[in-house]
C-alpha positions in Angstrom: 0.6 0.1 -0.1 0.8 3.1 -0.5 -0.2 7.0 -0.1 -1.2 9.4 -3.2 -1.5 13.0 -2.6 -5.1 14.1 -4.7 -4.0 17.9 -6.0 -6.1 19.9 -4.0 -4.5 18.4 -0.9 -1.2 19.4 -1.9 -2.1 22.8 -2.5 -4.0 23.5 1.4 -0.9 21.5 2.6 1.2 24.5 0.4 -1.2 26.8 1.6 -0.7 26.2 5.1 3.2 26.5 4.6 2.9 29.7 4.1 0.6 30.6 6.6 2.8 29.5 8.9 6.4 31.3 7.3 5.1 34.3 7.5 6.7 33.9 11.4 8.8 31.5 11.0 10.1 29.0 7.7 11.3 26.7 10.5 8.2 25.4 11.8 6.5 25.7 8.3 9.1 23.5 6.8 8.2 21.2 10.4 5.1 21.0 9.5 4.9 19.6 6.1 7.6 16.7 7.5 5.8 15.9 10.9 2.0 16.5 7.7 3.5 13.7 5.2 5.8 11.6 8.4 2.1 11.2 9.6 -0.2 10.3 6.6 2.2 8.1 5.5 1.8 5.8 9.0 -1.7 5.0 7.7 -0.3 2.9 5.6 -0.4 0.5 8.5 -3.5 1.1 9.8 -5.9 2.3 7.5 -9.0 1.9 9.5 -7.9 3.1 12.8 -9.2 6.9 11.9 -13.5 6.5 11.9 -15.9 7.8 8.8 -16.0 11.7 8.8 -20.1 12.2 9.8 -21.2 13.4 6.1 -19.4 11.2 4.0 -21.5 8.7 2.2 -18.2 6.3 1.7 -17.4 3.8 4.4 -14.0 4.3 2.4 -13.3 8.5 3.7 -11.9 8.7 7.1 -10.6 11.4 9.1 -7.7 11.7 10.9 -6.9 14.6 12.8 -3.3 16.5 13.0 -2.6 19.1 16.3 -5.6 21.6 14.9 -6.1 19.6 11.3 -7.7 17.3 10.1 -6.5 15.0 6.8 -9.4 13.5 5.1 -8.2 10.0 3.2 -10.0 7.7 0.9 -9.1 3.5 1.3 -8.0 2.2 -1.6 -6.7 -1.8 -2.6 -3.2 -0.8 -2.7 -3.9 2.9 -2.3 -5.0 5.6 0.3 -5.1 9.1 -1.5 -4.7 12.3 1.0 -8.1 14.2 -0.6 -7.9 17.0 1.7 -6.3 18.6 4.7 -8.5 21.2 6.4 -8.2 23.7 9.9 -10.3 21.5 12.5 -12.5 24.7 13.0 -13.6 25.1 9.6 -17.5 24.2 8.8 -17.9 20.5 7.1 -19.1 20.1 3.7 -19.4 17.6 0.7 -17.1 18.2 -0.8 -14.1 17.7 1.1 -15.4 14.0 0.7 -15.1 13.6 -3.3 -12.3 13.9 -5.6 
């Protein structure tokens, strides 16, 4: 199994890192490394985290990472990271669609 990031999730991570880098480029770089490490850890236990409320697919999961939610889909050989959202952001149906 491997992890694959959607373009949407990749852009979200870059936007968040850019925001963090205003205060500290070192912290931004560490945050990016840490979120990628967290995503890679999903390979070992992909069903560890719950289905998010409102998801219409039982293979969609949501992992909390600090103040952020990592929304991902589990396929037989790939975990797709679909979205990275601030925990306080309102959830909507588009979060669970590629």
